[in-house]
Backbone atoms as SQL, in Angstrom:
CREATE TABLE atoms (id INTEGER PRIMARY KEY, chain TEXT, resi INTEGER, resn TEXT, atom TEXT, x REAL, y REAL, z REAL);
INSERT INTO atoms VALUES
  (1, 'A', 1, 'MET', 'N', -149.091, -144.343, 76.273),
  (2, 'A', 1, 'MET', 'CA', -150.162, -144.767, 77.095),
  (3, 'A', 1, 'MET', 'C', -149.860, -145.736, 78.625),
  (4, 'A', 2, 'VAL', 'N', -148.437, -146.234, 77.926),
  (5, 'A', 2, 'VAL', 'CA', -148.081, -147.991, 78.166),
  (6, 'A', 2, 'VAL', 'C', -146.876, -147.287, 79.152),
  (7, 'A', 3, 'SER', 'N', -146.577, -146.280, 78.851),
  (8, 'A', 3, 'SER', 'CA', -145.158, -146.126, 79.255),
  (9, 'A', 3, 'SER', 'C', -145.575, -144.385, 80.354),
  (10, 'A', 4, 'PHE', 'N', -146.892, -144.511, 80.179),
  (11, 'A', 4, 'PHE', 'CA', -147.980, -143.252, 81.454),
  (12, 'A', 4, 'PHE', 'C', -147.830, -144.344, 82.551),
  (13, 'A', 5, 'LEU', 'N', -148.945, -145.285, 82.268),
  (14, 'A', 5, 'LEU', 'CA', -149.344, -145.944, 82.850),
  (15, 'A', 5, 'LEU', 'C', -148.281, -147.806, 84.049),
  (16, 'A', 6, 'ALA', 'N', -146.975, -147.295, 83.555),
  (17, 'A', 6, 'ALA', 'CA', -145.887, -148.025, 83.695),
  (18, 'A', 6, 'ALA', 'C', -145.056, -147.389, 85.028),
  (19, 'A', 7, 'ALA', 'N', -145.159, -145.519, 84.759),
  (20, 'A', 7, 'ALA', 'CA', -144.020, -144.627, 86.000),
  (21, 'A', 7, 'ALA', 'C', -145.246, -144.423, 86.672),
  (22, 'A', 8, 'LEU', 'N', -146.280, -144.127, 86.107),
  (23, 'A', 8, 'LEU', 'CA', -148.020, -144.332, 87.344),
  (24, 'A', 8, 'LEU', 'C', -147.147, -144.967, 88.258),
  (25, 'A', 9, 'TRP', 'N', -147.169, -146.545, 87.946),
  (26, 'A', 9, 'TRP', 'CA', -147.436, -147.712, 88.556),
  (27, 'A', 9, 'TRP', 'C', -145.558, -148.411, 89.596),
  (28, 'A', 10, 'LEU', 'N', -145.049, -147.603, 88.898),
  (29, 'A', 10, 'LEU', 'CA', -143.633, -148.604, 89.215),
  (30, 'A', 10, 'LEU', 'C', -142.352, -147.120, 89.994),
  (31, 'A', 11, 'ALA', 'N', -142.613, -145.929, 88.410),
  (32, 'A', 11, 'ALA', 'CA', -141.751, -145.337, 88.814),
  (33, 'A', 11, 'ALA', 'C', -141.357, -144.800, 90.291),
  (34, 'A', 12, 'ARG', 'N', -139.625, -144.737, 90.862),
  (35, 'A', 12, 'ARG', 'CA', -139.039, -143.913, 92.248),
  (36, 'A', 12, 'ARG', 'C', -139.001, -142.790, 92.000),
  (37, 'A', 13, 'LYS', 'N', -138.146, -142.714, 90.560),
  (38, 'A', 13, 'LYS', 'CA', -137.602, -140.903, 91.123),
  (39, 'A', 13, 'LYS', 'C', -138.150, -140.755, 89.196),
  (40, 'A', 14, 'ALA', 'N', -137.863, -139.604, 89.169),
  (41, 'A', 14, 'ALA', 'CA', -138.212, -138.303, 87.822),
  (42, 'A', 14, 'ALA', 'C', -137.184, -138.869, 87.062),
  (43, 'A', 15, 'GLY', 'N', -135.919, -139.148, 87.140),
  (44, 'A', 15, 'GLY', 'CA', -135.354, -138.871, 85.777),
  (45, 'A', 15, 'GLY', 'C', -135.435, -140.518, 85.102),
  (46, 'A', 16, 'SER', 'N', -135.109, -141.713, 86.474),
  (47, 'A', 16, 'SER', 'CA', -135.702, -143.478, 85.649),
  (48, 'A', 16, 'SER', 'C', -136.811, -143.266, 85.136),
  (49, 'A', 17, 'ALA', 'N', -137.688, -142.744, 85.824),
  (50, 'A', 17, 'ALA', 'CA', -139.535, -142.081, 84.741),
  (51, 'A', 17, 'ALA', 'C', -138.760, -141.974, 83.790),
  (52, 'A', 18, 'PHE', 'N', -138.457, -140.538, 83.415),
  (53, 'A', 18, 'PHE', 'CA', -138.257, -139.847, 82.020),
  (54, 'A', 18, 'PHE', 'C', -137.323, -141.168, 81.089),
  (55, 'A', 19, 'TRP', 'N', -136.037, -141.543, 81.452),
  (56, 'A', 19, 'TRP', 'CA', -135.362, -142.357, 80.884),
  (57, 'A', 19, 'TRP', 'C', -135.355, -143.884, 80.462),
  (58, 'A', 20, 'ALA', 'N', -135.988, -144.268, 81.271),
  (59, 'A', 20, 'ALA', 'CA', -137.254, -145.955, 81.012),
  (60, 'A', 20, 'ALA', 'C', -137.544, -145.441, 80.192),
  (61, 'A', 21, 'GLY', 'N', -139.155, -144.731, 80.489),
  (62, 'A', 21, 'GLY', 'CA', -140.317, -144.171, 78.991),
  (63, 'A', 21, 'GLY', 'C', -139.091, -143.493, 77.842),
  (64, 'A', 22, 'PHE', 'N', -137.972, -142.961, 77.853),
  (65, 'A', 22, 'PHE', 'CA', -137.399, -142.512, 76.937),
  (66, 'A', 22, 'PHE', 'C', -136.562, -143.336, 75.484),
  (67, 'A', 23, 'PHE', 'N', -135.860, -144.265, 76.433),
  (68, 'A', 23, 'PHE', 'CA', -135.200, -145.930, 76.303),
  (69, 'A', 23, 'PHE', 'C', -136.416, -146.900, 75.748),
  (70, 'A', 24, 'GLY', 'N', -137.027, -147.336, 76.092),
  (71, 'A', 24, 'GLY', 'CA', -137.948, -148.167, 76.291),
  (72, 'A', 24, 'GLY', 'C', -138.652, -147.807, 74.827),
  (73, 'A', 25, 'ILE', 'N', -139.352, -146.061, 74.516),
  (74, 'A', 25, 'ILE', 'CA', -140.674, -145.943, 73.149),
  (75, 'A', 25, 'ILE', 'C', -139.284, -145.791, 71.986),
  (76, 'A', 26, 'GLY', 'N', -138.377, -145.219, 72.454),
  (77, 'A', 26, 'GLY', 'CA', -137.623, -144.886, 71.808),
  (78, 'A', 26, 'GLY', 'C', -137.035, -145.864, 70.443),
  (79, 'A', 27, 'GLY', 'N', -137.150, -146.993, 71.527),
  (80, 'A', 27, 'GLY', 'CA', -135.902, -148.632, 70.911),
  (81, 'A', 27, 'GLY', 'C', -136.993, -149.333, 69.865),
  (82, 'A', 28, 'GLY', 'N', -138.234, -149.598, 70.656),
  (83, 'A', 28, 'GLY', 'CA', -139.552, -149.736, 70.261),
  (84, 'A', 28, 'GLY', 'C', -139.741, -149.470, 68.209),
  (85, 'A', 29, 'TRP', 'N', -139.700, -147.501, 68.712),
  (86, 'A', 29, 'TRP', 'CA', -140.285, -146.749, 67.342),
  (87, 'A', 29, 'TRP', 'C', -138.799, -148.043, 66.430),
  (88, 'A', 30, 'LEU', 'N', -137.319, -147.408, 66.938),
  (89, 'A', 30, 'LEU', 'CA', -136.072, -147.556, 66.206),
  (90, 'A', 30, 'LEU', 'C', -136.440, -149.434, 65.596),
  (91, 'A', 31, 'ILE', 'N', -136.764, -149.516, 66.386),
  (92, 'A', 31, 'ILE', 'CA', -136.782, -151.145, 65.847),
  (93, 'A', 31, 'ILE', 'C', -138.209, -151.253, 64.351),
  (94, 'A', 32, 'GLY', 'N', -139.113, -150.843, 65.260),
  (95, 'A', 32, 'GLY', 'CA', -140.777, -151.035, 64.632),
  (96, 'A', 32, 'GLY', 'C', -140.477, -150.399, 63.112),
  (97, 'A', 33, 'SER', 'N', -139.986, -148.637, 63.011),
  (98, 'A', 33, 'SER', 'CA', -139.458, -148.526, 61.335),
  (99, 'A', 33, 'SER', 'C', -138.251, -148.812, 61.004),
  (100, 'A', 34, 'GLY', 'N', -137.174, -149.391, 61.341),
  (101, 'A', 34, 'GLY', 'CA', -136.568, -149.918, 61.371),
  (102, 'A', 34, 'GLY', 'C', -137.179, -151.857, 60.310),
  (103, 'A', 35, 'PHE', 'N', -137.706, -152.557, 61.218),
  (104, 'A', 35, 'PHE', 'CA', -138.445, -153.298, 60.570),
  (105, 'A', 35, 'PHE', 'C', -139.282, -153.033, 59.008),
  (106, 'A', 36, 'TYR', 'N', -139.866, -152.470, 58.882),
  (107, 'A', 36, 'TYR', 'CA', -140.852, -151.996, 58.147),
  (108, 'A', 36, 'TYR', 'C', -140.054, -151.342, 57.201),
  (109, 'A', 37, 'HIS', 'N', -138.915, -150.864, 57.135),
  (110, 'A', 37, 'HIS', 'CA', -137.872, -150.219, 55.510),
  (111, 'A', 37, 'HIS', 'C', -137.297, -150.935, 55.421),
  (112, 'A', 38, 'LEU', 'N', -136.772, -152.482, 55.400),
  (113, 'A', 38, 'LEU', 'CA', -136.288, -153.549, 55.379),
  (114, 'A', 38, 'LEU', 'C', -137.730, -154.024, 54.756),
  (115, 'A', 39, 'ARG', 'N', -138.361, -154.476, 54.927),
  (116, 'A', 39, 'ARG', 'CA', -138.787, -155.568, 55.029),
  (117, 'A', 39, 'ARG', 'C', -140.169, -155.091, 53.415),
  (118, 'A', 40, 'ASN', 'N', -139.513, -153.570, 53.413),
  (119, 'A', 40, 'ASN', 'CA', -140.155, -153.544, 51.593),
  (120, 'A', 40, 'ASN', 'C', -138.830, -152.378, 51.001),
  (121, 'A', 41, 'SER', 'N', -137.725, -152.766, 51.463),
  (122, 'A', 41, 'SER', 'CA', -136.653, -152.035, 50.937),
  (123, 'A', 41, 'SER', 'C', -136.629, -150.976, 50.438),
  (124, 'A', 42, 'GLY', 'N', -136.961, -150.132, 51.765),
  (125, 'A', 42, 'GLY', 'CA', -137.257, -148.710, 51.787),
  (126, 'A', 42, 'GLY', 'C', -137.921, -147.820, 51.206),
  (127, 'A', 43, 'LEU', 'N', -138.786, -148.770, 50.069),
  (128, 'A', 43, 'LEU', 'CA', -139.172, -147.607, 49.330),
  (129, 'A', 43, 'LEU', 'C', -140.497, -147.067, 49.880),
  (130, 'A', 44, 'LEU', 'N', -141.322, -147.094, 50.879),
  (131, 'A', 44, 'LEU', 'CA', -142.165, -145.948, 51.930),
  (132, 'A', 44, 'LEU', 'C', -141.278, -144.872, 52.512),
  (133, 'A', 45, 'ALA', 'N', -139.762, -145.586, 53.251),
  (134, 'A', 45, 'ALA', 'CA', -138.912, -144.535, 53.787),
  (135, 'A', 45, 'ALA', 'C', -138.668, -143.415, 53.182),
  (136, 'A', 46, 'ALA', 'N', -138.364, -143.728, 51.383),
  (137, 'A', 46, 'ALA', 'CA', -137.392, -143.365, 50.727),
  (138, 'A', 46, 'ALA', 'C', -139.165, -142.176, 49.812),
  (139, 'A', 47, 'LYS', 'N', -139.846, -142.174, 50.218),
  (140, 'A', 47, 'LYS', 'CA', -140.914, -141.189, 49.310),
  (141, 'A', 47, 'LYS', 'C', -141.717, -140.607, 50.601),
  (142, 'A', 48, 'VAL', 'N', -141.412, -141.200, 51.617),
  (143, 'A', 48, 'VAL', 'CA', -141.921, -139.618, 52.538),
  (144, 'A', 48, 'VAL', 'C', -140.615, -139.006, 53.277),
  (145, 'A', 49, 'ALA', 'N', -138.681, -139.506, 53.181),
  (146, 'A', 49, 'ALA', 'CA', -137.692, -138.896, 52.872),
  (147, 'A', 49, 'ALA', 'C', -137.568, -137.587, 52.103),
  (148, 'A', 50, 'THR', 'N', -138.445, -137.701, 50.968),
  (149, 'A', 50, 'THR', 'CA', -138.556, -137.021, 49.991),
  (150, 'A', 50, 'THR', 'C', -139.673, -135.455, 49.909),
  (151, 'A', 51, 'LEU', 'N', -141.127, -136.565, 51.308),
  (152, 'A', 51, 'LEU', 'CA', -141.580, -135.017, 51.056),
  (153, 'A', 51, 'LEU', 'C', -140.637, -134.683, 52.554),
  (154, 'A', 52, 'PHE', 'N', -140.712, -135.231, 53.294),
  (155, 'A', 52, 'PHE', 'CA', -139.867, -134.226, 54.259),
  (156, 'A', 52, 'PHE', 'C', -138.318, -133.647, 53.977),
  (157, 'A', 53, 'THR', 'N', -138.400, -133.458, 53.012),
  (158, 'A', 53, 'THR', 'CA', -136.919, -132.936, 51.937),
  (159, 'A', 53, 'THR', 'C', -135.968, -133.687, 53.260),
  (160, 'A', 54, 'LEU', 'N', -135.433, -134.658, 53.672),
  (161, 'A', 54, 'LEU', 'CA', -134.438, -135.118, 54.382),
  (162, 'A', 54, 'LEU', 'C', -133.783, -135.271, 53.358),
  (163, 'A', 55, 'PRO', 'N', -132.711, -135.916, 53.551),
  (164, 'A', 55, 'PRO', 'CA', -131.620, -136.825, 52.466),
  (165, 'A', 55, 'PRO', 'C', -131.614, -137.903, 52.535),
  (166, 'A', 56, 'ASN', 'N', -131.785, -139.002, 53.373),
  (167, 'A', 56, 'ASN', 'CA', -132.112, -140.374, 53.516),
  (168, 'A', 56, 'ASN', 'C', -133.298, -141.025, 54.135),
  (169, 'A', 57, 'THR', 'N', -132.371, -142.335, 53.859),
  (170, 'A', 57, 'THR', 'CA', -133.428, -142.182, 55.198),
  (171, 'A', 57, 'THR', 'C', -133.756, -143.060, 56.015),
  (172, 'A', 58, 'THR', 'N', -132.070, -142.903, 56.330),
  (173, 'A', 58, 'THR', 'CA', -131.438, -143.693, 57.462),
  (174, 'A', 58, 'THR', 'C', -131.640, -142.635, 58.829),
  (175, 'A', 59, 'LEU', 'N', -131.892, -140.930, 58.617),
  (176, 'A', 59, 'LEU', 'CA', -132.424, -139.647, 59.323),
  (177, 'A', 59, 'LEU', 'C', -134.330, -140.036, 59.287),
  (178, 'A', 60, 'LEU', 'N', -134.680, -140.330, 58.068),
  (179, 'A', 60, 'LEU', 'CA', -136.086, -140.306, 59.150),
  (180, 'A', 60, 'LEU', 'C', -136.257, -140.976, 60.451),
  (181, 'A', 61, 'ILE', 'N', -135.441, -142.386, 59.504),
  (182, 'A', 61, 'ILE', 'CA', -135.594, -143.668, 60.953),
  (183, 'A', 61, 'ILE', 'C', -135.407, -142.883, 61.770),
  (184, 'A', 62, 'LEU', 'N', -134.131, -141.963, 62.237),
  (185, 'A', 62, 'LEU', 'CA', -133.844, -141.324, 63.539),
  (186, 'A', 62, 'LEU', 'C', -134.296, -140.718, 64.029),
  (187, 'A', 63, 'VAL', 'N', -135.248, -140.255, 63.086),
  (188, 'A', 63, 'VAL', 'CA', -135.859, -138.726, 63.399),
  (189, 'A', 63, 'VAL', 'C', -137.131, -138.780, 64.252),
  (190, 'A', 64, 'THR', 'N', -137.779, -139.858, 63.553),
  (191, 'A', 64, 'THR', 'CA', -138.750, -140.767, 64.087),
  (192, 'A', 64, 'THR', 'C', -138.284, -141.479, 65.499),
  (193, 'A', 65, 'ALA', 'N', -137.559, -142.181, 65.474),
  (194, 'A', 65, 'ALA', 'CA', -137.473, -142.684, 66.537),
  (195, 'A', 65, 'ALA', 'C', -137.170, -141.646, 67.918),
  (196, 'A', 66, 'LEU', 'N', -136.610, -140.562, 68.113),
  (197, 'A', 66, 'LEU', 'CA', -136.608, -139.416, 69.031),
  (198, 'A', 66, 'LEU', 'C', -137.628, -138.906, 68.800),
  (199, 'A', 67, 'VAL', 'N', -138.404, -138.687, 67.791),
  (200, 'A', 67, 'VAL', 'CA', -139.736, -138.003, 68.112),
  (201, 'A', 67, 'VAL', 'C', -140.459, -139.204, 68.860),
  (202, 'A', 68, 'GLY', 'N', -140.438, -140.453, 68.884),
  (203, 'A', 68, 'GLY', 'CA', -140.941, -140.743, 69.607),
  (204, 'A', 68, 'GLY', 'C', -140.469, -141.446, 71.167),
  (205, 'A', 69, 'ALA', 'N', -139.124, -141.170, 71.401),
  (206, 'A', 69, 'ALA', 'CA', -138.784, -141.318, 72.334),
  (207, 'A', 69, 'ALA', 'C', -138.504, -140.000, 73.282),
  (208, 'A', 70, 'ILE', 'N', -138.670, -138.714, 73.225),
  (209, 'A', 70, 'ILE', 'CA', -139.107, -137.627, 73.718),
  (210, 'A', 70, 'ILE', 'C', -140.663, -137.567, 74.613),
  (211, 'A', 71, 'THR', 'N', -141.361, -138.296, 73.747),
  (212, 'A', 71, 'THR', 'CA', -142.707, -138.519, 73.704),
  (213, 'A', 71, 'THR', 'C', -142.717, -139.442, 74.480),
  (214, 'A', 72, 'GLY', 'N', -142.187, -140.860, 74.518),
  (215, 'A', 72, 'GLY', 'CA', -142.468, -141.423, 75.860),
  (216, 'A', 72, 'GLY', 'C', -141.754, -140.778, 76.740),
  (217, 'A', 73, 'GLY', 'N', -140.835, -140.970, 76.930),
  (218, 'A', 73, 'GLY', 'CA', -139.761, -139.571, 78.098),
  (219, 'A', 73, 'GLY', 'C', -141.078, -139.149, 78.493),
  (220, 'A', 74, 'LEU', 'N', -141.298, -137.952, 78.257),
  (221, 'A', 74, 'LEU', 'CA', -142.394, -137.248, 78.385),
  (222, 'A', 74, 'LEU', 'C', -143.670, -137.512, 78.969),
  (223, 'A', 75, 'ALA', 'N', -144.661, -138.475, 78.798),
  (224, 'A', 75, 'ALA', 'CA', -145.164, -140.008, 78.980),
  (225, 'A', 75, 'ALA', 'C', -144.850, -140.128, 79.895),
  (226, 'A', 76, 'SER', 'N', -143.730, -141.298, 80.545),
  (227, 'A', 76, 'SER', 'CA', -143.357, -141.601, 81.889),
  (228, 'A', 76, 'SER', 'C', -143.542, -140.235, 82.758),
  (229, 'A', 77, 'LEU', 'N', -143.060, -139.337, 82.077),
  (230, 'A', 77, 'LEU', 'CA', -142.928, -138.353, 83.569),
  (231, 'A', 77, 'LEU', 'C', -143.430, -138.019, 83.598),
  (232, 'A', 78, 'SER', 'N', -145.021, -138.261, 83.137),
  (233, 'A', 78, 'SER', 'CA', -146.406, -137.084, 83.752),
  (234, 'A', 78, 'SER', 'C', -146.802, -138.334, 84.675),
  (235, 'A', 79, 'GLY', 'N', -146.594, -139.455, 84.075),
  (236, 'A', 79, 'GLY', 'CA', -147.293, -141.012, 85.419),
  (237, 'A', 79, 'GLY', 'C', -146.435, -140.756, 86.012),
  (238, 'A', 80, 'PHE', 'N', -144.963, -140.264, 86.240),
  (239, 'A', 80, 'PHE', 'CA', -144.890, -140.267, 87.683),
  (240, 'A', 80, 'PHE', 'C', -145.189, -139.534, 88.708),
  (241, 'A', 81, 'TYR', 'N', -145.357, -137.221, 88.780),
  (242, 'A', 81, 'TYR', 'CA', -145.286, -136.580, 88.850),
  (243, 'A', 81, 'TYR', 'C', -146.997, -136.786, 88.995),
  (244, 'A', 82, 'MET', 'N', -147.992, -137.400, 87.936),
  (245, 'A', 82, 'MET', 'CA', -149.287, -137.581, 89.041),
  (246, 'A', 82, 'MET', 'C', -149.583, -138.799, 89.739),
  (247, 'A', 83, 'ARG', 'N', -148.753, -139.547, 90.075),
  (248, 'A', 83, 'ARG', 'CA', -148.330, -140.376, 91.569),
  (249, 'A', 83, 'ARG', 'C', -148.063, -140.127, 92.440),
  (250, 'A', 84, 'LYS', 'N', -147.190, -139.112, 91.868),
  (251, 'A', 84, 'LYS', 'CA', -146.559, -137.890, 93.179),
  (252, 'A', 84, 'LYS', 'C', -147.588, -136.719, 93.354),
  (253, 'A', 85, 'PHE', 'N', -148.753, -136.172, 92.234),
  (254, 'A', 85, 'PHE', 'CA', -149.760, -135.641, 93.082),
  (255, 'A', 85, 'PHE', 'C', -150.673, -136.104, 93.969),
  (256, 'A', 86, 'PHE', 'N', -151.641, -137.531, 93.624),
  (257, 'A', 86, 'PHE', 'CA', -152.321, -138.482, 94.165),
  (258, 'A', 86, 'PHE', 'C', -151.615, -138.695, 95.367),
  (259, 'A', 87, 'ARG', 'N', -150.568, -138.518, 95.764),
  (260, 'A', 87, 'ARG', 'CA', -149.746, -139.205, 96.753),
  (261, 'A', 87, 'ARG', 'C', -149.573, -138.356, 97.972);
C-alpha cells in the first residue's frame, strides 16, 4: 500500500517506480526477516524452511525478500499507471 501510494504521488517513470518499490519493500523484508532470524537464533526460520523443504534458512530469507520485492515493485508500478490513467 505504501509503495502504491508513493508511486501514485511521486513517480515520474515506470521503470523507476518499479525499482523503487522493488528495492524498498524487498530491503524492508530482508532486514525484517534477518532481524527476527537473529533475534530467535533461527529457530522459527529453521522450522519454516523445513516445512517448505528448503535446504537452509538463508534461502528462506532470500525467497521471502524476493517475494516481497516483486510485490512491492508491482504495487509501485500499479500506482504509477493509476496516476497515468487518471491524468
